[in-house]
VEXMARKOL-548706 format. One line per field, with one value per residue (C-alpha): residue number from 1; residue in three letters; x, y, z. Coordinates in Angstrom, 3 decimals. Layout:
! residues N
resi: [NUM	...]
resn: [ALA	...]
c1: [X	...]
c2: [Y	...]
c3: [Z	...]
//
This chain:
! residues 221
resi: [1	2	3	4	5	6	7	8	9	10	11	12	13	14	15	16	17	18	19	20	21	22	23	24	25	26	27	28	29	30	31	32	33	34	35	36	37	38	39	40	41	42	43	44	45	46	47	48	49	50	51	52	53	54	55	56	57	58	59	60	61	62	63	64	65	66	67	68	69	70	71	72	73	74	75	76	77	78	79	80	81	82	83	84	85	86	87	88	89	90	91	92	93	94	95	96	97	98	99	100	101	102	103	104	105	106	107	108	109	110	111	112	113	114	115	116	117	118	119	120	121	122	123	124	125	126	127	128	129	130	131	132	133	134	135	136	137	138	139	140	141	142	143	144	145	146	147	148	149	150	151	152	153	154	155	156	157	158	159	160	161	162	163	164	165	166	167	168	169	170	171	172	173	174	175	176	177	178	179	180	181	182	183	184	185	186	187	188	189	190	191	192	193	194	195	196	197	198	199	200	201	202	203	204	205	206	207	208	209	210	211	212	213	214	215	216	217	218	219	220	221]
resn: [MET	GLY	GLN	LYS	VAL	HIS	PRO	TYR	GLY	PHE	ARG	LEU	GLY	ILE	THR	GLN	ASP	TRP	GLU	SER	LYS	TRP	PHE	ALA	SER	LYS	LYS	ASP	TYR	SER	GLU	LEU	VAL	LEU	GLU	ASP	TYR	HIS	ILE	ARG	LYS	GLU	ILE	GLY	LYS	ILE	GLU	ARG	ASP	PHE	ALA	ILE	SER	GLU	ILE	GLU	ILE	LEU	ARG	LYS	GLY	PHE	ASN	VAL	THR	VAL	ARG	LEU	HIS	SER	ALA	ARG	PRO	GLY	ALA	LEU	ILE	GLY	ARG	ASN	LYS	ALA	GLU	LEU	GLU	LYS	ILE	GLU	ALA	ASN	LEU	LYS	LYS	LEU	LEU	THR	ASN	LYS	GLN	GLU	VAL	LEU	HIS	VAL	ASP	VAL	LYS	GLU	ILE	LYS	HIS	PRO	ASP	LEU	ASP	ALA	LYS	ILE	LEU	ALA	GLN	SER	ILE	VAL	ALA	ASP	ILE	GLU	LYS	ARG	VAL	SER	TYR	LYS	ARG	ALA	MET	LYS	GLN	VAL	ILE	LYS	ARG	ALA	MET	ARG	ALA	ARG	ALA	GLY	GLY	ILE	LYS	VAL	GLN	CYS	SER	GLY	ARG	LEU	GLY	GLY	ALA	GLU	ILE	ALA	ARG	THR	GLU	TRP	TYR	ARG	GLU	GLY	ARG	VAL	PRO	LEU	GLN	THR	LEU	LYS	ALA	ASP	VAL	THR	TYR	SER	TYR	GLU	PRO	ALA	LEU	ILE	LYS	PHE	GLY	ARG	ILE	GLY	VAL	LYS	VAL	TRP	LEU	TYR	LYS	GLY	ASP	ALA	PRO	LYS	ARG	VAL	PHE	PHE	SER	GLU	ASP	VAL	ASP]
c1: [3.808	5.912	8.184	7.342	8.455	6.612	8.748	8.449	9.904	12.418	13.945	13.195	16.161	17.762	15.949	12.757	11.895	9.385	6.160	5.708	8.508	8.471	10.133	8.587	9.255	8.009	5.277	3.406	5.021	1.712	-0.389	1.122	1.159	-2.704	-2.990	-0.716	-3.270	-6.392	-5.809	-4.579	-7.834	-9.530	-8.000	-8.792	-11.766	-11.757	-8.077	-9.980	-12.406	-9.312	-6.532	-4.178	-1.306	0.871	0.260	3.421	2.774	5.309	5.332	7.819	6.942	2.701	2.525	1.152	1.652	-0.137	0.975	-1.333	0.324	-2.649	-3.015	-5.782	-4.617	-7.519	-10.342	-8.690	-8.142	-11.513	-12.791	-11.862	-10.006	-13.320	-13.118	-9.496	-10.704	-13.374	-10.873	-8.537	-11.811	-12.394	-8.750	-8.157	-11.521	-8.909	-6.215	-5.846	-3.753	-5.637	-2.569	-1.521	-2.379	-3.107	-2.560	-2.868	-0.392	-1.291	1.446	1.214	1.517	3.198	3.663	0.698	0.812	4.264	2.254	1.520	-1.304	-2.646	-2.782	-4.117	-6.852	-7.899	-8.061	-10.347	-12.261	-12.682	-13.705	-16.441	-17.933	-18.064	-14.973	-13.239	-10.489	-8.250	-8.831	-8.704	-5.022	-3.465	-4.378	-2.687	0.099	0.026	-0.289	2.792	5.382	4.280	5.370	8.307	8.423	10.769	8.632	5.163	3.084	-0.102	-2.228	-5.603	-7.027	-10.798	-13.412	-12.641	-15.549	-17.684	-16.565	-17.027	-13.899	-11.332	-7.991	-5.133	-4.270	-1.472	1.100	3.903	5.814	9.056	11.452	10.252	13.742	12.137	15.217	17.829	17.648	18.474	15.708	12.967	9.908	6.284	3.856	0.174	-2.512	-6.015	-9.916	-12.626	-15.874	-18.781	-21.588	-19.592	-17.030	-13.636	-11.078	-7.354	-5.701	-1.291	0.869	4.437	6.051	9.937	11.029	14.571	17.738	17.360	20.193	21.937	20.108	21.628	18.563	20.769	22.568	25.201	25.794	27.268	31.111]
c2: [-17.369	-15.957	-17.281	-15.919	-16.543	-15.517	-12.959	-14.380	-18.153	-16.483	-14.945	-17.565	-18.389	-15.054	-11.956	-14.018	-16.415	-18.909	-18.664	-21.967	-22.825	-26.820	-30.242	-33.627	-36.948	-38.380	-40.074	-36.826	-34.405	-34.974	-34.976	-31.234	-29.565	-30.023	-29.057	-25.781	-25.226	-25.712	-23.071	-21.118	-21.624	-20.517	-17.849	-16.769	-15.941	-13.113	-12.101	-9.051	-7.866	-7.214	-6.674	-9.720	-9.768	-12.567	-16.069	-17.498	-20.745	-22.557	-25.778	-26.996	-30.504	-29.932	-26.639	-24.942	-20.651	-19.041	-15.795	-12.979	-9.847	-6.968	-3.736	-3.671	-5.623	-4.117	-5.444	-8.867	-9.329	-7.645	-6.269	-9.034	-10.696	-12.244	-12.463	-14.004	-16.935	-17.399	-17.649	-20.132	-22.347	-22.618	-23.205	-25.653	-27.830	-28.122	-30.034	-33.704	-34.680	-33.987	-33.563	-31.039	-26.747	-24.114	-20.383	-17.088	-14.564	-11.092	-8.809	-5.213	-3.948	-1.096	0.776	-0.828	1.705	-0.203	-3.998	-5.094	-7.371	-4.426	-2.185	-5.376	-5.551	-1.933	-2.109	-5.051	-2.953	0.127	-1.893	-3.985	-0.918	-0.016	3.121	3.018	0.722	3.539	5.675	2.782	2.405	5.501	6.318	3.064	4.018	7.912	6.093	3.438	6.533	8.674	6.257	6.006	3.031	2.435	1.783	0.028	-1.502	-2.171	-4.578	-5.239	-8.052	-8.849	-7.184	-3.405	-0.981	-3.955	-4.157	-7.407	-8.414	-8.939	-6.945	-6.107	-2.528	-1.242	1.468	1.228	4.540	4.398	1.281	-2.931	-4.865	-8.299	-9.751	-8.675	-11.267	-8.473	-6.610	-6.247	-6.967	-8.193	-9.537	-10.089	-11.133	-10.500	-11.001	-8.834	-10.355	-7.995	-8.452	-8.804	-11.312	-11.506	-9.032	-10.104	-7.422	-7.655	-5.542	-5.663	-3.260	-2.806	-1.395	-0.937	-3.843	-6.057	-6.488	-9.889	-12.288	-15.166	-18.203	-21.388	-21.012	-23.259	-20.202	-18.409	-18.697]
c3: [-18.865	-16.570	-13.837	-10.409	-7.333	-4.082	-2.521	0.910	0.082	-2.163	1.067	3.254	5.914	4.459	5.627	6.018	9.098	9.338	9.964	11.656	14.070	15.581	14.756	15.103	13.843	10.438	11.824	13.213	10.650	8.244	10.943	12.824	9.633	8.282	12.152	11.641	7.885	9.641	12.572	9.917	8.030	11.042	11.769	8.275	9.081	11.287	9.998	8.227	11.613	13.494	10.973	11.782	9.389	10.464	11.966	13.913	15.165	17.863	19.466	22.112	23.644	24.255	24.235	21.254	21.070	17.989	17.989	16.178	14.910	14.577	13.817	16.316	19.429	21.719	19.567	19.271	23.532	23.852	27.038	29.884	27.153	26.196	22.398	23.179	24.729	22.009	19.759	21.896	22.459	18.875	18.439	20.917	19.019	15.912	17.839	17.319	20.603	23.405	25.332	23.383	25.446	23.259	23.978	22.033	22.100	20.508	19.398	18.037	14.455	15.536	12.023	10.060	7.075	6.453	6.292	3.179	4.258	6.249	3.106	1.235	3.275	3.195	-0.421	-0.371	2.219	-0.142	-2.808	-1.324	-0.035	-3.875	-3.948	-6.926	-7.083	-8.327	-5.484	-2.918	-4.663	-4.804	-0.969	-0.034	-2.072	-0.523	3.315	2.278	0.969	3.890	6.345	4.874	2.414	0.062	-2.567	-3.205	-6.043	-6.178	-8.322	-8.912	-11.513	-12.236	-13.765	-12.388	-12.920	-14.031	-17.117	-19.325	-19.848	-17.038	-16.974	-14.626	-13.318	-11.158	-9.970	-8.477	-6.552	-5.299	-5.610	-5.232	-6.039	-6.329	-7.574	-4.565	-1.707	1.024	0.144	2.661	0.559	1.785	-0.266	-0.043	-2.166	-1.113	-2.888	-2.876	-3.524	-5.050	-7.396	-10.686	-9.527	-7.644	-7.833	-6.631	-4.929	-4.617	-2.748	-2.661	-0.100	0.055	3.448	2.934	2.759	5.410	8.500	7.538	10.056	12.399	12.168	13.162	16.217	14.063	11.917	14.623	14.913]
//
């Protein structure tokens, strides 16, 4: 049995920052964690349509900011902010405290070919369109290496090609140092739903060594 650690959690506070940034008392903590979960779940329904890679939730007092990192910000905002307002309205229904004011902020991903989640979504979209999984994996690797990634590993698991027995296939190009803490490795898992069942797609992307980051002002001399 393999002993595996999530690349994001492994580097949290070292090279990776928190995706939820807020402080709460013991009484309110569990309620706000559940609220964050429901917000992420709601956005998860549309993340593939708008190529959303990262969801940041920032809370300050009664102000809640949901920051969406997207490779298609124009489509996400919509004409006259119509799509954005619709998303805000759906998320406001999930807030338990009616005093809270929610705002959705959109950030553009300038290099989508260097984002593990966007690449995983691309493979899933191709597999669901009945494109060969091998071709989809190799195309993503080619795109990432062309964008000057340090290395990439792509893995597909399930009834590949409609086979009776599930198996795992993977390709790697370049370096993917999973045990090096300073390595800037992003990871994503996305499921593809086909008539034979579910195909699990995993992408590990190495972008080089991350600069030393300071997350707390107390750490500064």
